[in-house]
PDB file as gemmi writes it, atoms N, CA and C in Angstrom:
CRYST1    1.000    1.000    1.000  90.00  90.00  90.00 P 1                      
ATOM      1  N   UNK A   1     -11.346   6.166  -4.240  1.00  0.00           N  
ATOM      2  CA  UNK A   1     -10.363   4.890  -3.880  1.00  0.00           C  
ATOM      3  C   UNK A   1      -9.348   4.813  -3.069  1.00  0.00           C  
ATOM      4  N   UNK A   2      -8.617   4.432  -2.112  1.00  0.00           N  
ATOM      5  CA  UNK A   2      -8.068   3.955  -0.980  1.00  0.00           C  
ATOM      6  C   UNK A   2      -7.244   2.819  -1.905  1.00  0.00           C  
ATOM      7  N   UNK A   3      -6.130   3.741  -1.628  1.00  0.00           N  
ATOM      8  CA  UNK A   3      -4.476   2.687  -2.053  1.00  0.00           C  
ATOM      9  C   UNK A   3      -4.217   1.944  -0.763  1.00  0.00           C  
ATOM     10  N   UNK A   4      -3.944   0.964  -0.470  1.00  0.00           N  
ATOM     11  CA  UNK A   4      -3.232   0.559   0.615  1.00  0.00           C  
ATOM     12  C   UNK A   4      -1.696  -0.152   0.798  1.00  0.00           C  
ATOM     13  N   UNK A   5      -0.557   0.497   1.061  1.00  0.00           N  
ATOM     14  CA  UNK A   5       0.618   0.541   0.608  1.00  0.00           C  
ATOM     15  C   UNK A   5       1.328   0.198   2.239  1.00  0.00           C  
ATOM     16  N   UNK A   6       2.633  -0.958   2.156  1.00  0.00           N  
ATOM     17  CA  UNK A   6       3.446  -0.926   2.843  1.00  0.00           C  
ATOM     18  C   UNK A   6       4.948  -1.373   2.612  1.00  0.00           C  
ATOM     19  N   UNK A   7       5.341  -1.848   3.213  1.00  0.00           N  
ATOM     20  CA  UNK A   7       7.074  -2.061   3.626  1.00  0.00           C  
ATOM     21  C   UNK A   7       7.157  -3.233   2.689  1.00  0.00           C  
ATOM     22  N   UNK A   8       7.383  -3.859   1.653  1.00  0.00           N  
ATOM     23  CA  UNK A   8       7.484  -5.296   1.436  1.00  0.00           C  
ATOM     24  C   UNK A   8       8.818  -5.475   2.288  1.00  0.00           C  
ATOM     25  N   UNK A   9       8.669  -6.982   1.961  1.00  0.00           N  
ATOM     26  CA  UNK A   9      10.279  -7.783   3.273  1.00  0.00           C  
ATOM     27  C   UNK A   9      10.161  -9.305   2.607  1.00  0.00           C  
ATOM     28  N   UNK A  10      10.971  -9.080   1.177  1.00  0.00           N  
ATOM     29  CA  UNK A  10      11.004 -10.342   0.863  1.00  0.00           C  
ATOM     30  C   UNK A  10      11.162 -11.698   1.183  1.00  0.00           C  
ATOM     31  N   UNK A  11      12.161 -10.809   2.552  1.00  0.00           N  
ATOM     32  CA  UNK A  11      12.344 -12.067   3.676  1.00  0.00           C  
ATOM     33  C   UNK A  11      11.636 -13.055   4.291  1.00  0.00           C  
ATOM     34  N   UNK A  12      10.294 -12.194   4.802  1.00  0.00           N  
ATOM     35  CA  UNK A  12       9.489 -12.395   5.437  1.00  0.00           C  
ATOM     36  C   UNK A  12       7.800 -11.760   4.665  1.00  0.00           C  
ATOM     37  N   UNK A  13       7.374 -12.413   3.550  1.00  0.00           N  
ATOM     38  CA  UNK A  13       6.610 -12.293   2.865  1.00  0.00           C  
ATOM     39  C   UNK A  13       5.639 -12.154   3.534  1.00  0.00           C  
ATOM     40  N   UNK A  14       5.013 -13.438   4.462  1.00  0.00           N  
ATOM     41  CA  UNK A  14       4.027 -13.706   4.756  1.00  0.00           C  
ATOM     42  C   UNK A  14       2.889 -13.103   5.945  1.00  0.00           C  
ATOM     43  N   UNK A  15       4.106 -12.722   6.223  1.00  0.00           N  
ATOM     44  CA  UNK A  15       4.258 -11.415   7.622  1.00  0.00           C  
ATOM     45  C   UNK A  15       3.278 -10.008   6.885  1.00  0.00           C  
ATOM     46  N   UNK A  16       3.950  -9.538   5.852  1.00  0.00           N  
ATOM     47  CA  UNK A  16       3.546  -8.205   5.310  1.00  0.00           C  
ATOM     48  C   UNK A  16       2.170  -9.063   4.470  1.00  0.00           C  
ATOM     49  N   UNK A  17       1.839 -10.231   4.356  1.00  0.00           N  
ATOM     50  CA  UNK A  17       0.938 -10.683   3.256  1.00  0.00           C  
ATOM     51  C   UNK A  17      -0.355 -10.340   4.124  1.00  0.00           C  
ATOM     52  N   UNK A  18      -0.101 -10.843   5.310  1.00  0.00           N  
ATOM     53  CA  UNK A  18      -1.159 -11.012   6.453  1.00  0.00           C  
ATOM     54  C   UNK A  18      -1.168  -9.213   7.388  1.00  0.00           C  
ATOM     55  N   UNK A  19      -0.416  -8.418   7.114  1.00  0.00           N  
ATOM     56  CA  UNK A  19      -0.810  -7.165   7.441  1.00  0.00           C  
ATOM     57  C   UNK A  19      -1.512  -6.466   5.976  1.00  0.00           C  
ATOM     58  N   UNK A  20      -1.322  -6.817   5.353  1.00  0.00           N  
ATOM     59  CA  UNK A  20      -2.101  -6.252   4.238  1.00  0.00           C  
ATOM     60  C   UNK A  20      -3.676  -6.714   4.349  1.00  0.00           C  
ATOM     61  N   UNK A  21      -3.669  -7.705   4.239  1.00  0.00           N  
ATOM     62  CA  UNK A  21      -5.167  -8.514   4.643  1.00  0.00           C  
ATOM     63  C   UNK A  21      -5.618  -8.076   5.595  1.00  0.00           C  
ATOM     64  N   UNK A  22      -5.072  -7.954   7.131  1.00  0.00           N  
ATOM     65  CA  UNK A  22      -5.995  -7.190   8.009  1.00  0.00           C  
ATOM     66  C   UNK A  22      -6.293  -5.907   7.962  1.00  0.00           C  
ATOM     67  N   UNK A  23      -5.298  -5.018   7.318  1.00  0.00           N  
ATOM     68  CA  UNK A  23      -5.487  -3.509   6.786  1.00  0.00           C  
ATOM     69  C   UNK A  23      -6.825  -3.958   5.926  1.00  0.00           C  
ATOM     70  N   UNK A  24      -7.065  -4.297   5.084  1.00  0.00           N  
ATOM     71  CA  UNK A  24      -8.089  -4.257   4.047  1.00  0.00           C  
ATOM     72  C   UNK A  24      -9.230  -4.203   4.953  1.00  0.00           C  
ATOM     73  N   UNK A  25      -9.300  -5.349   5.746  1.00  0.00           N  
ATOM     74  CA  UNK A  25     -10.431  -5.877   6.139  1.00  0.00           C  
ATOM     75  C   UNK A  25     -10.504  -4.824   7.434  1.00  0.00           C  
ATOM     76  N   UNK A  26     -10.124  -4.182   8.279  1.00  0.00           N  
ATOM     77  CA  UNK A  26     -10.084  -2.872   9.069  1.00  0.00           C  
ATOM     78  C   UNK A  26     -10.965  -1.990   8.126  1.00  0.00           C  
ATOM     79  N   UNK A  27     -10.561  -1.645   6.898  1.00  0.00           N  
ATOM     80  CA  UNK A  27     -10.508  -0.453   6.071  1.00  0.00           C  
ATOM     81  C   UNK A  27     -12.075  -0.798   5.933  1.00  0.00           C  
ATOM     82  N   UNK A  28     -12.728  -1.819   5.494  1.00  0.00           N  
ATOM     83  CA  UNK A  28     -13.833  -2.218   4.959  1.00  0.00           C  
ATOM     84  C   UNK A  28     -14.885  -2.004   6.133  1.00  0.00           C  
ATOM     85  N   UNK A  29     -14.507  -2.710   7.244  1.00  0.00           N  
ATOM     86  CA  UNK A  29     -15.285  -2.213   8.801  1.00  0.00           C  
ATOM     87  C   UNK A  29     -15.689  -0.888   8.931  1.00  0.00           C  
ATOM     88  N   UNK A  30     -14.533   0.107   8.942  1.00  0.00           N  
ATOM     89  CA  UNK A  30     -14.561   1.231   9.452  1.00  0.00           C  
ATOM     90  C   UNK A  30     -15.408   2.024   8.488  1.00  0.00           C  
ATOM     91  N   UNK A  31     -16.279   2.768   8.883  1.00  0.00           N  
ATOM     92  CA  UNK A  31     -17.292   3.269   7.247  1.00  0.00           C  
ATOM     93  C   UNK A  31     -16.701   4.845   7.432  1.00  0.00           C  
ATOM     94  N   UNK A  32     -16.044   5.508   8.460  1.00  0.00           N  
ATOM     95  CA  UNK A  32     -15.496   6.555   7.963  1.00  0.00           C  
ATOM     96  C   UNK A  32     -14.365   6.855   6.937  1.00  0.00           C  
ATOM     97  N   UNK A  33     -13.752   5.829   6.969  1.00  0.00           N  
ATOM     98  CA  UNK A  33     -12.338   5.500   5.895  1.00  0.00           C  
ATOM     99  C   UNK A  33     -12.898   4.855   4.483  1.00  0.00           C  
ATOM    100  N   UNK A  34     -13.360   3.805   4.892  1.00  0.00           N  
ATOM    101  CA  UNK A  34     -14.088   3.219   3.648  1.00  0.00           C  
ATOM    102  C   UNK A  34     -15.153   3.859   2.963  1.00  0.00           C  
ATOM    103  N   UNK A  35     -15.953   4.368   3.229  1.00  0.00           N  
ATOM    104  CA  UNK A  35     -17.595   4.750   2.584  1.00  0.00           C  
ATOM    105  C   UNK A  35     -17.705   4.106   0.576  1.00  0.00           C  
ATOM    106  N   UNK A  36     -18.252   3.098   1.017  1.00  0.00           N  
ATOM    107  CA  UNK A  36     -18.398   2.284  -0.168  1.00  0.00           C  
ATOM    108  C   UNK A  36     -17.152   2.712  -1.237  1.00  0.00           C  
ATOM    109  N   UNK A  37     -15.708   2.908  -0.692  1.00  0.00           N  
ATOM    110  CA  UNK A  37     -14.911   3.150  -1.591  1.00  0.00           C  
ATOM    111  C   UNK A  37     -13.738   1.780  -2.164  1.00  0.00           C  
ATOM    112  N   UNK A  38     -13.262   1.648  -3.163  1.00  0.00           N  
ATOM    113  CA  UNK A  38     -12.563   0.592  -3.511  1.00  0.00           C  
ATOM    114  C   UNK A  38     -11.227   1.063  -2.647  1.00  0.00           C  
ATOM    115  N   UNK A  39     -10.993  -0.476  -2.002  1.00  0.00           N  
ATOM    116  CA  UNK A  39      -9.474  -0.561  -1.719  1.00  0.00           C  
ATOM    117  C   UNK A  39      -8.782  -0.727  -3.017  1.00  0.00           C  
ATOM    118  N   UNK A  40      -7.663  -0.292  -3.189  1.00  0.00           N  
ATOM    119  CA  UNK A  40      -6.550  -0.900  -3.779  1.00  0.00           C  
ATOM    120  C   UNK A  40      -5.283  -1.241  -3.241  1.00  0.00           C  
ATOM    121  N   UNK A  41      -5.018  -2.356  -3.517  1.00  0.00           N  
ATOM    122  CA  UNK A  41      -3.891  -2.851  -3.060  1.00  0.00           C  
ATOM    123  C   UNK A  41      -2.662  -3.377  -3.504  1.00  0.00           C  
ATOM    124  N   UNK A  42      -1.717  -2.988  -2.600  1.00  0.00           N  
ATOM    125  CA  UNK A  42      -0.430  -3.741  -3.455  1.00  0.00           C  
ATOM    126  C   UNK A  42      -0.016  -4.897  -3.209  1.00  0.00           C  
ATOM    127  N   UNK A  43       0.066  -5.673  -1.983  1.00  0.00           N  
ATOM    128  CA  UNK A  43      -0.493  -7.114  -1.994  1.00  0.00           C  
ATOM    129  C   UNK A  43      -1.287  -7.713  -2.623  1.00  0.00           C  
ATOM    130  N   UNK A  44      -3.067  -7.368  -3.344  1.00  0.00           N  
ATOM    131  CA  UNK A  44      -3.063  -7.786  -4.220  1.00  0.00           C  
ATOM    132  C   UNK A  44      -2.677  -7.897  -5.312  1.00  0.00           C  
ATOM    133  N   UNK A  45      -1.741  -6.627  -6.235  1.00  0.00           N  
ATOM    134  CA  UNK A  45      -1.279  -6.747  -7.041  1.00  0.00           C  
ATOM    135  C   UNK A  45      -0.257  -7.718  -6.887  1.00  0.00           C  
ATOM    136  N   UNK A  46       0.427  -8.117  -6.398  1.00  0.00           N  
ATOM    137  CA  UNK A  46       1.408  -8.853  -6.167  1.00  0.00           C  
ATOM    138  C   UNK A  46       1.292 -10.330  -5.540  1.00  0.00           C  
ATOM    139  N   UNK A  47       0.638 -10.549  -5.691  1.00  0.00           N  
ATOM    140  CA  UNK A  47      -0.431 -12.026  -5.069  1.00  0.00           C  
ATOM    141  C   UNK A  47       0.198 -13.401  -5.963  1.00  0.00           C  
ATOM    142  N   UNK A  48       0.240 -12.894  -7.153  1.00  0.00           N  
ATOM    143  CA  UNK A  48       0.653 -13.885  -7.745  1.00  0.00           C  
ATOM    144  C   UNK A  48       1.909 -14.213  -8.200  1.00  0.00           C  
ATOM    145  N   UNK A  49       2.963 -12.794  -7.569  1.00  0.00           N  
ATOM    146  CA  UNK A  49       4.028 -13.074  -7.413  1.00  0.00           C  
ATOM    147  C   UNK A  49       4.649 -13.859  -6.852  1.00  0.00           C  
ATOM    148  N   UNK A  50       5.043 -14.896  -7.083  1.00  0.00           N  
ATOM    149  CA  UNK A  50       5.473 -16.062  -5.542  1.00  0.00           C  
ATOM    150  C   UNK A  50       7.303 -15.544  -5.140  1.00  0.00           C  
ATOM    151  N   UNK A  51       8.058 -14.748  -5.784  1.00  0.00           N  
ATOM    152  CA  UNK A  51       9.067 -14.767  -5.379  1.00  0.00           C  
ATOM    153  C   UNK A  51       9.484 -12.893  -6.347  1.00  0.00           C  
ATOM    154  N   UNK A  52       9.243 -12.263  -5.298  1.00  0.00           N  
ATOM    155  CA  UNK A  52       9.013 -10.904  -4.985  1.00  0.00           C  
ATOM    156  C   UNK A  52      10.714 -10.141  -5.730  1.00  0.00           C  
ATOM    157  N   UNK A  53      11.508 -11.366  -5.476  1.00  0.00           N  
ATOM    158  CA  UNK A  53      12.901 -10.679  -6.067  1.00  0.00           C  
ATOM    159  C   UNK A  53      13.096 -10.634  -7.590  1.00  0.00           C  
ATOM    160  N   UNK A  54      12.175 -11.215  -8.088  1.00  0.00           N  
ATOM    161  CA  UNK A  54      11.656 -11.214  -9.927  1.00  0.00           C  
ATOM    162  C   UNK A  54      11.495  -9.821  -9.938  1.00  0.00           C  
ATOM    163  N   UNK A  55      10.285  -9.002 -10.014  1.00  0.00           N  
ATOM    164  CA  UNK A  55      10.203  -7.727  -9.753  1.00  0.00           C  
ATOM    165  C   UNK A  55      11.195  -6.902  -9.893  1.00  0.00           C  
ATOM    166  N   UNK A  56      11.242  -6.296 -11.041  1.00  0.00           N  
ATOM    167  CA  UNK A  56      12.480  -5.013 -11.368  1.00  0.00           C  
ATOM    168  C   UNK A  56      12.186  -3.917 -11.052  1.00  0.00           C  
ATOM    169  N   UNK A  57      12.759  -3.253 -10.056  1.00  0.00           N  
ATOM    170  CA  UNK A  57      12.766  -2.024  -9.500  1.00  0.00           C  
ATOM    171  C   UNK A  57      11.396  -0.849 -10.329  1.00  0.00           C  
ATOM    172  N   UNK A  58      12.301  -1.133 -11.771  1.00  0.00           N  
ATOM    173  CA  UNK A  58      11.586  -0.159 -13.023  1.00  0.00           C  
ATOM    174  C   UNK A  58      10.163  -0.577 -12.414  1.00  0.00           C  
ATOM    175  N   UNK A  59       9.528  -1.886 -12.557  1.00  0.00           N  
ATOM    176  CA  UNK A  59       8.633  -2.059 -12.712  1.00  0.00           C  
ATOM    177  C   UNK A  59       7.526  -1.929 -11.120  1.00  0.00           C  
ATOM    178  N   UNK A  60       8.259  -2.183 -10.456  1.00  0.00           N  
ATOM    179  CA  UNK A  60       7.294  -1.618  -8.677  1.00  0.00           C  
ATOM    180  C   UNK A  60       7.505   0.020  -8.922  1.00  0.00           C  
ATOM    181  N   UNK A  61       8.088   0.637  -9.500  1.00  0.00           N  
ATOM    182  CA  UNK A  61       8.238   1.927  -9.138  1.00  0.00           C  
ATOM    183  C   UNK A  61       7.172   2.412 -10.193  1.00  0.00           C  
ATOM    184  N   UNK A  62       6.841   1.546 -11.242  1.00  0.00           N  
ATOM    185  CA  UNK A  62       5.428   2.218 -12.222  1.00  0.00           C  
ATOM    186  C   UNK A  62       4.262   1.821 -11.799  1.00  0.00           C  
ATOM    187  N   UNK A  63       3.681   0.726 -10.604  1.00  0.00           N  
ATOM    188  CA  UNK A  63       3.142   0.082 -10.120  1.00  0.00           C  
ATOM    189  C   UNK A  63       2.540   0.719  -9.395  1.00  0.00           C  
ATOM    190  N   UNK A  64       3.481   1.519  -8.379  1.00  0.00           N  
ATOM    191  CA  UNK A  64       3.382   2.256  -7.019  1.00  0.00           C  
ATOM    192  C   UNK A  64       2.983   3.916  -7.253  1.00  0.00           C  
ATOM    193  N   UNK A  65       3.276   4.574  -8.335  1.00  0.00           N  
ATOM    194  CA  UNK A  65       3.050   5.322  -8.962  1.00  0.00           C  
ATOM    195  C   UNK A  65       2.011   5.164  -9.898  1.00  0.00           C  
ATOM    196  N   UNK A  66       1.704   4.544 -10.254  1.00  0.00           N  
ATOM    197  CA  UNK A  66       0.000   4.888 -10.985  1.00  0.00           C  
ATOM    198  C   UNK A  66      -0.924   4.237  -9.949  1.00  0.00           C  
ATOM    199  N   UNK A  67      -0.708   3.572  -8.852  1.00  0.00           N  
ATOM    200  CA  UNK A  67      -1.296   3.158  -7.883  1.00  0.00           C  
ATOM    201  C   UNK A  67      -1.787   4.590  -7.202  1.00  0.00           C  
ATOM    202  N   UNK A  68      -0.638   5.698  -6.838  1.00  0.00           N  
ATOM    203  CA  UNK A  68      -0.663   6.531  -6.449  1.00  0.00           C  
ATOM    204  C   UNK A  68      -1.921   7.524  -7.059  1.00  0.00           C  
ATOM    205  N   UNK A  69      -1.213   7.609  -8.266  1.00  0.00           N  
ATOM    206  CA  UNK A  69      -2.226   8.423  -9.358  1.00  0.00           C  
ATOM    207  C   UNK A  69      -3.341   8.671  -9.128  1.00  0.00           C  
ATOM    208  N   UNK A  70      -4.060   6.672  -9.243  1.00  0.00           N  
ATOM    209  CA  UNK A  70      -5.520   7.084  -9.328  1.00  0.00           C  
ATOM    210  C   UNK A  70      -6.266   6.600  -8.252  1.00  0.00           C  
ATOM    211  N   UNK A  71      -5.214   6.865  -6.717  1.00  0.00           N  
ATOM    212  CA  UNK A  71      -6.346   7.001  -5.490  1.00  0.00           C  
ATOM    213  C   UNK A  71      -6.735   7.939  -5.096  1.00  0.00           C  
ATOM    214  N   UNK A  72      -7.805   8.600  -3.973  1.00  0.00           N  
ATOM    215  CA  UNK A  72      -7.812   9.361  -3.759  1.00  0.00           C  
ATOM    216  C   UNK A  72      -7.305   9.649  -2.385  1.00  0.00           C  
ATOM    217  N   UNK A  73      -7.173   8.831  -1.604  1.00  0.00           N  
ATOM    218  CA  UNK A  73      -6.304   8.622  -0.295  1.00  0.00           C  
ATOM    219  C   UNK A  73      -5.217   6.810  -0.331  1.00  0.00           C  
ATOM    220  N   UNK A  74      -4.151   7.430   0.302  1.00  0.00           N  
ATOM    221  CA  UNK A  74      -2.891   6.758   0.376  1.00  0.00           C  
ATOM    222  C   UNK A  74      -3.134   6.194   2.081  1.00  0.00           C  
ATOM    223  N   UNK A  75      -3.095   5.004   2.213  1.00  0.00           N  
ATOM    224  CA  UNK A  75      -3.238   4.484   3.506  1.00  0.00           C  
ATOM    225  C   UNK A  75      -2.074   3.399   3.907  1.00  0.00           C  
ATOM    226  N   UNK A  76      -1.095   4.076   4.854  1.00  0.00           N  
ATOM    227  CA  UNK A  76       0.446   3.293   5.217  1.00  0.00           C  
ATOM    228  C   UNK A  76       0.660   2.826   5.852  1.00  0.00           C  
ATOM    229  N   UNK A  77       0.584   1.262   5.794  1.00  0.00           N  
ATOM    230  CA  UNK A  77       0.988   0.588   7.074  1.00  0.00           C  
ATOM    231  C   UNK A  77       2.009   0.863   8.111  1.00  0.00           C  
ATOM    232  N   UNK A  78       2.191   0.631   9.041  1.00  0.00           N  
ATOM    233  CA  UNK A  78       2.828   0.781   9.965  1.00  0.00           C  
ATOM    234  C   UNK A  78       4.454   0.047   9.396  1.00  0.00           C  
ATOM    235  N   UNK A  79       5.180   0.999   9.471  1.00  0.00           N  
ATOM    236  CA  UNK A  79       6.888   0.420   9.115  1.00  0.00           C  
ATOM    237  C   UNK A  79       6.846   1.285   7.585  1.00  0.00           C  
ATOM    238  N   UNK A  80       6.432   1.743   7.438  1.00  0.00           N  
ATOM    239  CA  UNK A  80       6.213   2.503   5.643  1.00  0.00           C  
ATOM    240  C   UNK A  80       7.370   3.422   5.718  1.00  0.00           C  
ATOM    241  N   UNK A  81       7.886   3.909   6.494  1.00  0.00           N  
ATOM    242  CA  UNK A  81       9.112   4.722   6.976  1.00  0.00           C  
ATOM    243  C   UNK A  81      10.255   3.828   6.350  1.00  0.00           C  
ATOM    244  N   UNK A  82      10.537   2.859   6.842  1.00  0.00           N  
ATOM    245  CA  UNK A  82      11.375   2.199   6.871  1.00  0.00           C  
ATOM    246  C   UNK A  82      11.924   1.371   5.482  1.00  0.00           C  
ATOM    247  N   UNK A  83      10.896   1.856   4.309  1.00  0.00           N  
ATOM    248  CA  UNK A  83      11.100   1.447   3.317  1.00  0.00           C  
ATOM    249  C   UNK A  83      11.252   2.677   2.099  1.00  0.00           C  
ATOM    250  N   UNK A  84      12.128   2.607   1.019  1.00  0.00           N  
ATOM    251  CA  UNK A  84      12.386   3.623   0.496  1.00  0.00           C  
ATOM    252  C   UNK A  84      11.295   4.085  -0.557  1.00  0.00           C  
ATOM    253  N   UNK A  85      10.442   2.151  -1.361  1.00  0.00           N  
ATOM    254  CA  UNK A  85       9.670   3.048  -2.273  1.00  0.00           C  
ATOM    255  C   UNK A  85       8.231   3.509  -1.206  1.00  0.00           C  
ATOM    256  N   UNK A  86       7.997   3.109  -0.620  1.00  0.00           N  
ATOM    257  CA  UNK A  86       7.030   4.090   0.491  1.00  0.00           C  
ATOM    258  C   UNK A  86       6.843   5.150   0.883  1.00  0.00           C  
ATOM    259  N   UNK A  87       8.202   5.716   1.055  1.00  0.00           N  
ATOM    260  CA  UNK A  87       8.725   6.681   1.041  1.00  0.00           C  
ATOM    261  C   UNK A  87       8.634   8.143   0.045  1.00  0.00           C  
ATOM    262  N   UNK A  88       8.768   6.889  -1.089  1.00  0.00           N  
ATOM    263  CA  UNK A  88       8.236   7.940  -2.526  1.00  0.00           C  
ATOM    264  C   UNK A  88       7.047   8.111  -2.612  1.00  0.00           C  
ATOM    265  N   UNK A  89       6.050   6.943  -2.293  1.00  0.00           N  
ATOM    266  CA  UNK A  89       4.751   7.073  -2.787  1.00  0.00           C  
ATOM    267  C   UNK A  89       4.232   8.221  -1.411  1.00  0.00           C  
ATOM    268  N   UNK A  90       4.543   8.018  -1.010  1.00  0.00           N  
ATOM    269  CA  UNK A  90       4.424   9.054   0.360  1.00  0.00           C  
ATOM    270  C   UNK A  90       4.449  10.390  -0.133  1.00  0.00           C  
ATOM    271  N   UNK A  91       5.690  11.017  -0.826  1.00  0.00           N  
ATOM    272  CA  UNK A  91       6.247  11.984  -1.462  1.00  0.00           C  
ATOM    273  C   UNK A  91       5.518  12.204  -2.008  1.00  0.00           C  
ATOM    274  N   UNK A  92       5.230  11.385  -3.175  1.00  0.00           N  
ATOM    275  CA  UNK A  92       4.055  11.832  -4.136  1.00  0.00           C  
ATOM    276  C   UNK A  92       3.132  12.139  -3.970  1.00  0.00           C  
ATOM    277  N   UNK A  93       2.126  11.349  -3.071  1.00  0.00           N  
ATOM    278  CA  UNK A  93       0.799  12.029  -2.647  1.00  0.00           C  
ATOM    279  C   UNK A  93       0.928  12.869  -2.411  1.00  0.00           C  
ATOM    280  N   UNK A  94       1.731  13.214  -1.479  1.00  0.00           N  
ATOM    281  CA  UNK A  94       1.963  14.545  -0.464  1.00  0.00           C  
ATOM    282  C   UNK A  94       1.800  15.686  -1.335  1.00  0.00           C  
ATOM    283  N   UNK A  95       2.430  15.651  -2.874  1.00  0.00           N  
ATOM    284  CA  UNK A  95       2.845  17.260  -3.670  1.00  0.00           C  
ATOM    285  C   UNK A  95       1.328  17.062  -4.543  1.00  0.00           C  
ATOM    286  N   UNK A  96       1.054  15.752  -4.521  1.00  0.00           N  
ATOM    287  CA  UNK A  96      -0.803  15.608  -5.244  1.00  0.00           C  
ATOM    288  C   UNK A  96      -1.838  16.077  -4.100  1.00  0.00           C  
ATOM    289  N   UNK A  97      -1.730  16.522  -3.193  1.00  0.00           N  
ATOM    290  CA  UNK A  97      -2.934  16.806  -2.574  1.00  0.00           C  
ATOM    291  C   UNK A  97      -3.010  15.585  -1.670  1.00  0.00           C  
ATOM    292  N   UNK A  98      -2.959  14.344  -2.290  1.00  0.00           N  
ATOM    293  CA  UNK A  98      -3.807  13.345  -1.531  1.00  0.00           C  
ATOM    294  C   UNK A  98      -4.311  13.328   0.109  1.00  0.00           C  
ATOM    295  N   UNK A  99      -5.113  12.307   0.627  1.00  0.00           N  
ATOM    296  CA  UNK A  99      -4.889  12.152   1.664  1.00  0.00           C  
ATOM    297  C   UNK A  99      -4.239  11.267   2.575  1.00  0.00           C  
ATOM    298  N   UNK A 100      -3.427  11.253   3.360  1.00  0.00           N  
ATOM    299  CA  UNK A 100      -2.678  10.449   3.660  1.00  0.00           C  
ATOM    300  C   UNK A 100      -3.250  10.131   4.913  1.00  0.00           C  
ATOM    301  N   UNK A 101      -3.636   8.492   4.895  1.00  0.00           N  
ATOM    302  CA  UNK A 101      -3.819   7.858   6.725  1.00  0.00           C  
ATOM    303  C   UNK A 101      -2.835   6.920   6.792  1.00  0.00           C  
ATOM    304  N   UNK A 102      -2.699   7.140   8.213  1.00  0.00           N  
ATOM    305  CA  UNK A 102      -1.413   6.204   8.547  1.00  0.00           C  
ATOM    306  C   UNK A 102      -2.245   5.259   9.770  1.00  0.00           C  
ATOM    307  N   UNK A 103      -1.554   4.116   9.336  1.00  0.00           N  
ATOM    308  CA  UNK A 103      -2.213   2.835  10.295  1.00  0.00           C  
ATOM    309  C   UNK A 103      -1.356   2.737  11.437  1.00  0.00           C  
ATOM    310  N   UNK A 104      -2.140   2.644  13.021  1.00  0.00           N  
ATOM    311  CA  UNK A 104      -1.742   2.713  14.047  1.00  0.00           C  
ATOM    312  C   UNK A 104      -1.747   0.957  14.526  1.00  0.00           C  
ATOM    313  N   UNK A 105      -2.417   0.005  13.402  1.00  0.00           N  
ATOM    314  CA  UNK A 105      -2.385  -1.645  13.415  1.00  0.00           C  
ATOM    315  C   UNK A 105      -1.627  -1.983  13.011  1.00  0.00           C  
ATOM    316  N   UNK A 106      -1.480  -3.525  13.406  1.00  0.00           N  
ATOM    317  CA  UNK A 106      -0.676  -4.266  12.665  1.00  0.00           C  
ATOM    318  C   UNK A 106       0.588  -4.484  12.781  1.00  0.00           C  
TER     319      UNK A 106                                                      
END                                                                             
């Protein structure tokens, strides 16, 4: 399973939703990355929340940690290094020996 993660900006949510959707389409087309593997997207999990400021930090950390635990690969969108939560995911995935892929698009 590939976990697709990236920086979430509550002030520019539509832009980041677009990034997630484009990245997921890219992964589905790239046989070497996708290979009949499910894509778990943070965007999809949060798509039912209209105002991300209502999401508690504790809930977000729990969600992200669980995603990294169950994935085989972590796919980070550009700008991930500017987000503390993404850096947390990266550090945990690296410690667990997960394959980390860095997006060069979007």
